[in-house]
C-alpha positions as CSV (number, residue, x, y, z in Angstrom):
1,X,-18.2,-1.3,33.3
2,X,-14.5,-1.3,32.7
3,X,-13.5,-2.0,29.1
4,X,-11.3,-4.9,28.3
5,X,-7.8,-4.0,27.2
6,X,-5.7,-5.3,24.3
7,X,-2.0,-4.5,24.0
8,X,0.4,-5.5,21.2
9,X,3.8,-5.1,19.6
10,X,4.4,-5.2,15.9
11,X,7.7,-5.5,14.1
12,X,8.7,-6.6,10.6
13,X,12.2,-7.0,9.0
14,X,12.2,-3.6,7.2
15,X,10.2,-1.8,9.9
16,X,8.1,0.0,7.3
17,X,5.1,-1.7,5.8
18,X,4.0,-4.8,7.7
19,X,4.8,-3.2,11.1
20,X,2.3,-0.4,10.6
21,X,-0.2,-2.4,8.6
22,X,-0.5,-4.9,11.5
23,X,-0.7,-2.1,14.1
24,X,-3.5,-0.5,12.1
25,X,-5.4,-3.8,11.8
26,X,-5.2,-4.4,15.6
27,X,-6.3,-0.8,16.4
28,X,-9.2,-0.9,14.0
29,X,-10.4,-4.2,15.3
30,X,-10.2,-3.2,18.9
31,X,-11.9,0.2,18.5
32,X,-14.6,-1.4,16.4
33,X,-15.4,-3.8,19.2
34,X,-15.2,-1.3,22.0
35,X,-11.9,-2.4,23.6
36,X,-9.1,-0.2,24.9
37,X,-6.0,-0.7,22.8
38,X,-2.4,0.2,22.8
39,X,0.1,-0.9,20.1
40,X,3.8,-0.5,20.3
41,X,5.6,-0.4,16.9
42,X,9.2,-1.3,16.6
43,X,9.8,0.1,13.1
44,X,12.5,1.9,11.1
45,X,11.9,5.0,13.1
46,X,12.5,3.2,16.4
47,X,10.2,2.2,19.2
48,X,7.0,4.2,19.3
49,X,4.1,4.1,21.8
50,X,6.2,1.9,24.2
51,X,4.3,-0.5,26.4
52,X,4.9,-0.1,30.1
53,X,5.0,-2.8,32.7
54,X,1.6,-1.6,33.9
55,X,0.2,-1.7,30.4
56,X,1.2,-5.4,30.0
57,X,0.1,-6.4,33.5
58,X,-3.4,-4.8,33.2
59,X,-4.1,-6.2,29.7
60,X,-6.7,-8.9,29.0
61,X,-4.7,-10.0,26.0
62,X,-1.2,-9.4,24.7
63,X,-0.4,-9.9,21.0
64,X,3.1,-10.0,19.5
65,X,2.8,-9.7,15.7
66,X,6.5,-9.9,15.0
67,X,8.8,-11.3,12.3
68,X,12.1,-10.5,14.0
69,X,13.4,-10.5,17.6
70,X,12.2,-7.4,19.4
71,X,13.8,-5.2,22.0
72,X,13.0,-5.9,25.7
73,X,11.3,-9.2,25.0
74,X,11.7,-10.1,28.6
75,X,8.8,-7.7,29.4
76,X,6.5,-10.4,28.2
77,X,8.0,-13.4,30.1
78,X,5.0,-13.7,32.4
79,X,2.2,-12.5,30.1
80,X,2.0,-15.6,27.8
81,X,1.3,-13.5,24.7
82,X,-0.2,-14.6,21.4
83,X,2.7,-14.8,19.0
84,X,2.0,-14.5,15.3
85,X,3.7,-13.2,12.1
86,X,2.7,-9.8,11.0
87,X,1.4,-11.0,7.6
88,X,-0.6,-13.8,9.3
89,X,-2.2,-11.2,11.7
90,X,-3.1,-9.0,8.8
91,X,-4.8,-11.8,7.0
92,X,-6.5,-13.5,10.0
93,X,-7.2,-10.6,12.4
94,X,-10.9,-11.4,12.6
95,X,-10.1,-14.9,13.7
96,X,-7.0,-14.4,15.9
97,X,-7.9,-11.3,17.9
98,X,-11.3,-12.4,19.1
99,X,-9.9,-15.8,20.2
100,X,-7.1,-14.1,22.2
101,X,-9.6,-11.7,23.9
102,X,-12.0,-14.5,24.9
103,X,-9.4,-16.0,27.1
104,X,-9.7,-13.0,29.5
105,X,-7.0,-13.1,32.2
106,X,-6.1,-16.7,31.8
107,X,-3.1,-16.0,29.6
108,X,-1.5,-19.5,30.1
109,X,-4.5,-21.0,28.4
110,X,-4.5,-18.4,25.6
111,X,-0.8,-19.2,24.8
112,X,-1.3,-22.9,24.9
113,X,-4.2,-22.8,22.5
114,X,-3.4,-19.9,20.2
115,X,0.4,-19.5,20.0
116,X,1.2,-19.9,16.3
117,X,3.1,-23.0,15.3
118,X,5.9,-22.3,12.8
119,X,7.1,-24.7,10.2
120,X,10.8,-25.4,9.6
121,X,10.6,-23.2,6.5
122,X,9.1,-20.3,8.5
123,X,11.8,-20.6,11.2
124,X,14.4,-20.7,8.4
125,X,13.0,-17.6,6.7
126,X,12.5,-15.9,10.0
127,X,16.2,-16.1,10.9
128,X,17.2,-14.9,7.4
129,X,14.9,-12.0,7.6
130,X,16.3,-11.0,11.0
131,X,19.8,-10.9,9.4
132,X,18.5,-8.9,6.5
133,X,16.7,-6.4,8.7
134,X,20.0,-5.4,10.3
135,X,21.8,-5.5,7.0
136,X,19.5,-3.1,5.1
137,X,20.6,0.1,7.0
138,X,24.2,-0.7,6.1
139,X,23.4,-0.9,2.4
140,X,21.2,2.2,2.6
141,X,23.7,4.4,4.4
142,X,26.6,3.2,2.3
143,X,24.7,3.9,-0.9
144,X,23.6,7.4,0.3
145,X,27.2,8.4,1.2
146,X,28.4,7.3,-2.2
147,X,25.5,9.1,-3.9
148,X,26.3,12.4,-2.2
149,X,29.9,12.1,-3.3
150,X,29.0,11.1,-6.9
151,X,26.3,13.8,-7.3
152,X,28.8,16.4,-6.1
153,X,31.4,14.9,-8.4
154,X,29.1,15.8,-11.4
155,X,29.8,19.5,-10.7
156,X,33.3,19.7,-9.1
157,X,36.4,17.6,-8.8
158,X,36.1,15.8,-5.4
159,X,39.7,14.5,-5.4
160,X,41.3,15.3,-2.1
161,X,38.1,16.7,-0.6
162,X,35.8,15.3,2.1
163,X,33.5,14.1,-0.6
164,X,36.1,11.7,-1.8
165,X,36.2,10.4,1.8
166,X,32.4,10.0,1.7
167,X,32.7,8.0,-1.5
168,X,35.3,5.6,0.0
169,X,33.5,5.3,3.3
170,X,30.3,4.5,1.5
171,X,31.9,1.8,-0.4
172,X,33.6,0.4,2.7
173,X,30.3,0.5,4.6
174,X,28.5,-1.6,2.0
175,X,31.3,-4.2,2.3
176,X,30.1,-4.8,5.9
177,X,26.6,-6.0,4.7
178,X,27.5,-9.7,4.8
179,X,29.2,-9.6,8.1
180,X,26.3,-7.8,9.7
181,X,23.8,-10.2,8.0
182,X,25.6,-13.4,9.1
183,X,26.1,-12.0,12.6
184,X,22.5,-11.1,13.3
185,X,21.2,-14.3,11.6
186,X,23.2,-16.3,14.1
187,X,22.1,-13.9,16.9
188,X,18.5,-14.6,16.1
189,X,19.3,-18.3,16.7
190,X,21.6,-18.3,19.7
191,X,21.8,-14.7,21.0
192,X,24.9,-12.6,21.7
193,X,27.5,-15.5,22.0
194,X,26.9,-16.3,18.3
195,X,27.1,-12.7,17.0
196,X,30.9,-12.1,16.8
197,X,31.9,-15.6,15.4
198,X,29.3,-15.3,12.7
199,X,30.3,-11.7,12.0
200,X,33.9,-12.8,11.3
201,X,32.5,-15.6,9.1
202,X,30.6,-13.0,7.2
203,X,33.9,-11.1,6.7
204,X,35.4,-14.2,5.2
205,X,32.5,-14.5,2.7
206,X,33.3,-11.3,0.9
207,X,35.8,-9.1,-0.8
208,X,37.1,-7.7,2.5
209,X,38.8,-11.1,3.3
210,X,40.1,-11.4,-0.2
211,X,41.7,-7.9,-0.2
212,X,43.1,-8.2,3.3
213,X,44.9,-11.5,2.6
214,X,45.8,-10.6,-1.0
215,X,44.2,-13.7,-2.5
216,X,44.1,-13.0,-6.2
217,X,42.4,-16.1,-7.6
218,X,39.8,-16.6,-4.8
219,X,36.1,-16.0,-5.4
220,X,34.0,-14.9,-2.4
221,X,31.1,-17.2,-1.3
222,X,28.9,-14.1,-0.9
223,X,25.3,-14.1,0.2
224,X,25.0,-17.9,0.2
225,X,28.2,-18.3,2.2
226,X,27.0,-15.8,4.7
227,X,23.7,-17.7,5.1
228,X,25.6,-21.0,5.6
229,X,28.0,-19.7,8.2
230,X,25.2,-17.8,10.0
231,X,23.2,-20.9,10.5
232,X,26.2,-23.1,11.3
233,X,27.5,-20.7,14.1
234,X,24.0,-20.1,15.4
235,X,23.1,-23.7,15.9
236,X,26.6,-24.7,17.0
237,X,26.6,-22.0,19.8
238,X,23.1,-23.0,20.8
239,X,24.2,-26.7,21.0
240,X,27.3,-25.9,23.0
241,X,25.4,-23.8,25.5
242,X,22.7,-26.4,25.9
243,X,24.9,-29.5,26.2
244,X,28.0,-28.3,28.1
245,X,27.1,-28.4,31.8
246,X,29.4,-26.7,34.3
247,X,29.1,-25.5,37.9
248,X,27.6,-22.0,38.4
249,X,31.0,-20.5,39.3
250,X,32.4,-21.7,36.0
251,X,29.7,-20.3,33.8
252,X,31.8,-17.3,32.9
253,X,34.7,-19.6,31.8
254,X,32.2,-21.5,29.6
255,X,30.6,-18.4,27.9
256,X,33.7,-16.3,27.6
257,X,36.3,-18.9,26.7
258,X,35.1,-22.4,25.8
259,X,32.1,-21.6,23.6
260,X,33.9,-18.7,21.7
261,X,37.0,-20.9,21.2
262,X,35.2,-23.9,19.8
263,X,32.7,-21.9,17.7
264,X,35.5,-19.7,16.3
265,X,37.8,-22.5,15.3
266,X,35.0,-24.5,13.7
267,X,33.8,-21.4,11.9
268,X,37.2,-20.6,10.4
269,X,37.9,-24.2,9.4
270,X,34.5,-24.6,7.8
271,X,34.7,-21.3,5.9
272,X,38.2,-21.9,4.7
273,X,37.8,-25.5,3.5
274,X,34.0,-26.1,2.9
275,X,31.8,-23.0,2.5
276,X,34.1,-20.6,0.6
277,X,35.4,-23.3,-1.9
278,X,32.0,-24.5,-2.7
279,X,30.0,-21.3,-3.0
280,X,33.0,-19.4,-4.3
281,X,33.2,-21.9,-7.2
282,X,29.5,-21.5,-7.7
283,X,29.7,-17.7,-7.9
284,X,32.7,-17.9,-10.2
285,X,30.9,-20.2,-12.6
286,X,27.9,-17.9,-12.6
287,X,30.0,-14.9,-13.3
288,X,31.8,-16.7,-16.1
289,X,28.6,-18.0,-17.6
290,X,26.7,-14.7,-17.8
291,X,29.8,-12.7,-18.8
292,X,30.6,-14.9,-21.7
293,X,27.0,-14.8,-22.8
294,X,27.3,-11.0,-23.3
295,X,24.1,-9.0,-23.6
296,X,22.0,-12.1,-23.8
297,X,23.4,-13.3,-20.5
298,X,22.8,-9.9,-18.9
299,X,19.2,-10.0,-20.1
300,X,18.6,-13.4,-18.5
301,X,20.3,-12.5,-15.3
302,X,18.4,-9.2,-15.1
303,X,15.1,-11.1,-15.7
304,X,15.8,-13.5,-12.8
305,X,16.7,-10.7,-10.4
306,X,13.8,-8.5,-11.4
307,X,11.3,-11.4,-11.0
308,X,12.6,-12.2,-7.6
309,X,12.7,-8.6,-6.5
310,X,9.1,-8.0,-7.5
311,X,7.7,-11.3,-6.3
312,X,6.9,-10.5,-2.7
313,X,7.5,-6.7,-2.5
314,X,10.1,-6.5,0.3
315,X,9.7,-10.1,1.5
316,X,12.3,-12.8,1.8
317,X,12.5,-13.6,-1.9
318,X,12.9,-9.9,-2.7
319,X,15.7,-9.5,-0.1
320,X,17.5,-12.6,-1.3
321,X,17.4,-11.5,-4.9
322,X,18.7,-8.1,-3.9
323,X,21.5,-9.5,-1.8
324,X,22.6,-11.8,-4.5
325,X,22.7,-8.8,-7.0
326,X,24.7,-6.7,-4.5
327,X,27.2,-9.5,-3.9
328,X,27.7,-10.2,-7.6
329,X,28.0,-6.5,-8.3
330,X,30.9,-6.3,-5.9
331,X,32.6,-9.2,-7.6
332,X,32.2,-8.2,-11.2
333,X,31.3,-5.0,-13.1
334,X,29.3,-7.2,-15.5
335,X,26.6,-7.5,-12.9
336,X,25.1,-4.1,-12.3
337,X,22.1,-3.4,-10.1
338,X,19.6,-2.2,-12.7
339,X,17.3,-5.2,-12.3
340,X,17.3,-4.8,-8.5
341,X,16.6,-1.1,-8.6
342,X,13.8,-1.4,-11.2
343,X,12.3,-4.4,-9.5
344,X,11.9,-2.4,-6.4
345,X,10.3,0.8,-7.8
346,X,8.2,-0.5,-10.8
347,X,5.4,-2.4,-8.8
348,X,4.5,0.4,-6.3
349,X,4.6,3.1,-9.0
350,X,2.5,0.9,-11.2
351,X,-0.1,0.5,-8.5
352,X,-0.1,4.2,-7.9
353,X,-0.6,4.9,-11.6
354,X,-3.5,2.4,-11.6
355,X,-5.1,4.3,-8.7
356,X,-4.7,7.6,-10.4
357,X,-6.2,6.3,-13.7
358,X,-9.0,4.4,-12.1
359,X,-12.4,5.5,-13.4
360,X,-11.0,7.4,-16.4
361,X,-11.4,4.7,-19.1
362,X,-13.9,2.3,-17.5
363,X,-16.0,2.0,-14.3
364,X,-14.0,2.3,-11.1
365,X,-12.5,-1.0,-9.8
366,X,-10.9,0.3,-6.6
367,X,-12.5,1.5,-3.4
368,X,-11.8,5.0,-2.1
369,X,-9.5,3.5,0.5
370,X,-7.6,1.5,-2.2
371,X,-7.2,4.6,-4.3
372,X,-5.6,6.4,-1.3
373,X,-3.4,3.4,-0.6
374,X,-2.4,3.3,-4.3
375,X,-1.4,7.0,-4.4
376,X,0.6,6.5,-1.2
377,X,2.3,3.5,-3.0
378,X,3.3,5.8,-5.8
379,X,5.1,8.2,-3.4
380,X,6.8,5.3,-1.6
381,X,7.9,3.8,-5.0
382,X,9.6,7.1,-5.9
383,X,11.7,6.9,-2.7
384,X,12.6,3.3,-3.3
385,X,10.1,1.5,-1.1
386,X,8.1,-1.3,-2.7
387,X,5.9,-2.3,0.3
388,X,3.3,0.2,-0.6
389,X,1.8,-2.2,-3.1
390,X,1.4,-5.0,-0.5
391,X,-2.2,-4.3,0.3
392,X,-3.2,-5.0,-3.3
393,X,-1.5,-8.4,-3.5
394,X,-2.8,-9.4,0.0
395,X,-6.3,-8.8,-1.3
396,X,-5.7,-10.5,-4.6
397,X,-2.6,-12.7,-4.9
398,X,-3.3,-13.1,-8.6
399,X,-1.7,-9.7,-9.0
400,X,1.7,-11.1,-8.2
401,X,2.4,-12.3,-11.8
402,X,1.4,-8.8,-13.0
403,X,4.0,-7.2,-10.7
404,X,6.6,-9.7,-11.9
405,X,5.9,-9.1,-15.6
406,X,6.0,-5.4,-15.2
407,X,9.3,-5.5,-13.5
408,X,10.7,-7.8,-16.2
409,X,9.4,-5.6,-19.0
410,X,11.0,-2.5,-17.5
411,X,14.3,-4.3,-16.8
412,X,14.5,-5.7,-20.3
413,X,13.8,-2.3,-21.8
414,X,16.7,-0.9,-19.7
415,X,19.0,-3.7,-20.8
416,X,18.1,-3.1,-24.5
417,X,18.8,0.6,-24.1
418,X,22.1,-0.2,-22.4
419,X,21.3,1.5,-19.1
420,X,23.7,0.6,-16.2
421,X,23.4,1.4,-12.5
422,X,26.0,0.4,-10.0
423,X,24.8,2.2,-6.8
424,X,22.2,0.6,-4.6
425,X,19.8,3.6,-4.8
426,X,16.4,2.8,-6.2
427,X,14.9,6.1,-5.1
428,X,14.3,8.7,-7.7
429,X,17.4,10.7,-6.9
430,X,19.4,7.6,-7.7
431,X,18.0,7.4,-11.2
432,X,20.2,10.4,-12.1
433,X,23.3,8.4,-11.2
434,X,22.7,5.8,-13.8
435,X,24.5,5.7,-17.1
436,X,21.4,7.1,-18.9
437,X,18.8,8.8,-16.6
438,X,16.4,9.4,-19.5
439,X,16.3,5.8,-20.6
440,X,16.2,4.7,-17.0
441,X,13.1,6.8,-16.4
442,X,11.6,5.5,-19.6
443,X,12.1,1.9,-18.4
444,X,10.3,2.8,-15.2
445,X,7.4,4.2,-17.2
446,X,7.2,1.1,-19.4
447,X,7.1,-1.4,-16.6
448,X,4.8,0.6,-14.3
449,X,2.4,1.5,-17.1
450,X,2.0,-2.2,-18.0
451,X,1.2,-3.0,-14.3
452,X,-1.3,-0.1,-14.1
453,X,-3.2,-1.1,-17.2
454,X,-3.1,-4.8,-16.4
455,X,-4.5,-4.1,-12.9
456,X,-7.3,-1.9,-14.3
457,X,-8.3,-4.4,-17.0
458,X,-7.9,-7.6,-14.9
459,X,-9.9,-6.3,-12.0
460,X,-13.7,-6.5,-12.3
461,X,-15.6,-3.3,-11.9
462,X,-17.6,-3.3,-8.7
463,X,-20.6,-0.9,-8.6
464,X,-20.8,-1.4,-4.8
465,X,-17.4,0.1,-4.2
466,X,-17.3,3.6,-2.7
């Protein structure tokens, strides 16, 4: 008897945690129930295990567990796949996958019954996360280029050398984070026609625009301005494409001239007279408020950024908090990145410490699998990836406040000790580029130790665990 076959694609904004967690969930479920399975992952390392046309055509069920637009989506035009967010698939695999398989070859029925309905909030967050997923490599590469230059500068004078070029190029690269973000946010709404107008709008939201035009008193609209223009351009381009009807032979004129002209002019006018003045004034007020408050203001600001960063471990709140921190850091030296960096590394390192200490002071509270995941989380934390702790909060969301408190404690310790960090490098090699590497490391230990002990003492021992 021929086995039934399940194929799937998984993709999340960062291409690290949820992408592979969802893939593992699908594979485990299919193998457990005796089905053939093939899962394509579109992660940070590119497309792996790519589905062929024959794979898709011969499958009894197709599942797209995706949070962002995927490459070659047209492959699935006739397959009527089950579409679901990665986190939803991870939580509800035992419910969603059997339902999809029971439909057999009647894929139109499967799609009609089981395609996930998304709320307005989920659609909103989905577009933002798409933009962020394309923005992150810009921040990472720019930070790494600057790190190489600054580490080298600790030993030699890099003036006039290629390392000075690396430093400047790294800084310039980071300045493209908002244009890339706004462009791909709009792209996720309306496709390629929205990409360039929103990209230019993103340029107008940051320091690049200010420096090019020599506007001394102007405050950039930053992350919130990039969000606003991304949505405006995306939905404007979609509206124009849907409502302007022309003859087939005039389609090129519409897409190459009319839509770009209207969307470009509207974008510039809106950025110049609405978005930049409003969000620029908001950012300027925020800078003034926290700067005049001195250390107390820095403490409150750092607390908010740390809490947001640790809240969902790489999710939309985490990315929003980090983007705000990066934007304010570019506008004022008073806003360093210590809260963002510590908020990223403390939770996964804390989970890893908990796994290592489990069973040493009281009966074990984690299963063997959880201990393995915890130790992996520790390693991921050291290289600046917070998603390793996600399995623990998925199993017990009550752990989220513990993660937040640990990040706040570590951040406040760093503020009290006067530690500053201006480079977007949460990985362990970035710690040495802070103003005080010893105090920085001590802050990590304080925050992560709190998380480890809180997890161990707030989790009930289970004698049935392996």
